[in-house]
C-alpha positions as CSV (number, residue, x, y, z in Angstrom):
1,M,4.9,-48.3,-15.0
2,A,4.3,-45.8,-11.9
3,N,1.0,-45.7,-10.2
4,N,0.3,-42.2,-10.5
5,F,-0.7,-42.8,-14.3
6,P,-4.3,-42.7,-14.5
7,I,-5.2,-46.3,-16.6
8,T,-7.1,-45.5,-19.8
9,Q,-8.3,-47.6,-22.6
10,A,-5.4,-47.4,-24.6
11,I,-3.5,-48.7,-21.9
12,R,-5.5,-51.5,-21.1
13,F,-5.6,-52.4,-24.3
14,L,-1.5,-51.9,-24.7
15,R,-0.9,-54.1,-22.0
16,Q,-3.6,-57.0,-23.0
17,K,-1.5,-57.3,-26.4
18,K,1.6,-57.4,-24.5
19,V,3.8,-54.0,-26.3
20,E,6.0,-52.7,-24.9
21,F,5.2,-48.7,-23.8
22,E,6.5,-45.7,-21.4
23,P,4.0,-43.4,-20.4
24,Y,4.0,-40.2,-20.5
25,L,2.1,-37.9,-18.0
26,F,2.2,-34.0,-18.9
27,E,-0.6,-31.1,-19.3
28,Y,-3.6,-31.3,-22.0
29,L,-3.9,-28.6,-24.3
30,E,-7.0,-28.7,-26.8
31,K,-5.0,-27.6,-29.3
32,G,-1.5,-27.9,-30.3
33,G,-0.5,-30.7,-28.8
34,A,1.9,-32.0,-30.9
35,K,3.7,-29.5,-30.4
36,H,3.5,-29.1,-27.0
37,S,4.4,-32.5,-26.8
38,A,7.5,-32.8,-28.4
39,E,8.9,-29.2,-26.5
40,I,8.2,-31.3,-23.2
41,L,9.3,-34.7,-24.6
42,G,12.5,-32.6,-25.9
43,V,11.9,-34.4,-29.5
44,E,11.3,-33.6,-33.1
45,E,7.1,-33.1,-33.6
46,H,7.9,-35.0,-36.5
47,S,8.4,-37.9,-33.9
48,V,5.0,-36.7,-32.2
49,I,1.8,-38.6,-34.0
50,K,-1.4,-37.3,-33.5
51,T,-4.7,-39.5,-33.6
52,L,-7.5,-37.7,-36.4
53,V,-10.6,-38.9,-36.7
54,F,-12.2,-38.1,-40.1
55,E,-16.0,-38.7,-41.2
56,T,-17.0,-39.4,-44.9
57,N,-19.4,-38.1,-46.7
58,E,-21.2,-40.9,-46.2
59,R,-21.0,-40.5,-42.3
60,K,-18.3,-43.3,-42.1
61,P,-15.5,-42.9,-39.2
62,L,-12.0,-43.8,-39.9
63,I,-8.8,-42.8,-37.8
64,V,-5.4,-40.9,-39.7
65,L,-2.0,-41.1,-37.5
66,Q,-0.1,-38.3,-39.0
67,H,4.1,-36.9,-37.9
68,G,3.2,-33.7,-35.4
69,D,4.5,-31.4,-37.7
70,L,2.7,-32.2,-40.8
71,Q,-1.5,-32.0,-42.3
72,V,-3.4,-34.6,-43.8
73,S,-5.5,-33.3,-47.1
74,E,-8.9,-33.8,-47.1
75,K,-8.9,-34.3,-51.2
76,N,-6.1,-36.9,-50.8
77,L,-7.6,-38.5,-48.3
78,A,-10.9,-38.6,-49.9
79,R,-9.6,-39.3,-53.5
80,Y,-7.4,-42.4,-51.5
81,L,-10.4,-43.7,-49.5
82,N,-12.4,-43.2,-53.0
83,V,-15.4,-41.2,-51.4
84,K,-16.4,-38.0,-52.7
85,S,-15.5,-36.2,-49.4
86,V,-13.6,-36.5,-45.6
87,S,-14.0,-34.0,-43.0
88,T,-13.1,-34.2,-39.5
89,A,-15.1,-35.4,-37.2
90,K,-16.5,-32.7,-34.5
91,A,-14.9,-32.7,-30.7
92,D,-17.8,-34.3,-29.4
93,K,-19.0,-36.8,-32.4
94,A,-14.3,-37.8,-32.2
95,Q,-14.8,-37.6,-28.4
96,K,-17.8,-40.4,-29.2
97,L,-16.5,-42.5,-31.2
98,T,-13.0,-42.8,-29.3
99,G,-13.7,-42.2,-25.8
100,Y,-11.0,-39.9,-25.4
101,L,-11.3,-36.2,-25.1
102,F,-10.5,-33.8,-28.3
103,G,-6.7,-33.1,-28.8
104,G,-6.0,-36.2,-26.7
105,T,-7.0,-39.1,-28.7
106,S,-5.3,-42.3,-28.9
107,P,-5.8,-45.1,-31.9
108,F,-5.5,-47.9,-29.0
109,G,-8.5,-48.6,-27.3
110,T,-11.2,-46.6,-29.4
111,K,-14.8,-47.0,-27.9
112,K,-15.8,-48.0,-31.7
113,Q,-13.7,-49.5,-33.6
114,M,-13.0,-47.8,-37.0
115,P,-10.3,-47.9,-39.7
116,I,-6.7,-46.9,-39.0
117,Y,-4.8,-45.5,-42.6
118,V,-1.2,-44.4,-41.1
119,E,1.4,-42.2,-42.8
120,K,3.9,-44.8,-44.6
121,S,6.9,-42.5,-43.8
122,I,6.2,-42.9,-39.8
123,F,7.3,-46.7,-39.8
124,N,10.5,-45.2,-40.5
125,L,11.4,-43.7,-37.4
126,D,12.9,-45.4,-34.4
127,K,10.7,-44.2,-31.6
128,I,7.3,-42.9,-32.0
129,Y,5.6,-40.6,-29.4
């Protein structure tokens, strides 16, 4: 790994778990990160995985991993979790929970441990970004 990459909590976590990964460094965008990442990497947006922070109506946080070109239905997610409602966490709350900038969140090495839900078709990808 080149020395010019910042060592984030995600990198520390992956190294500790001995997970093989390749770091990429590019300009942070607050919105449209998955599409921007796909363009820079020269891959389909479907292979770029978004890390989204949600809260239930009881203020219990959770993470959802979704394809970059797809959306999460809050209604269906709430139904799946058997809760009244689910909403996207506000940027400042998501940053407090994860330690990452909103729009640049990783599911690895978050400040607070939270349940992580993954769109099952992600596991069918040969490689994820």
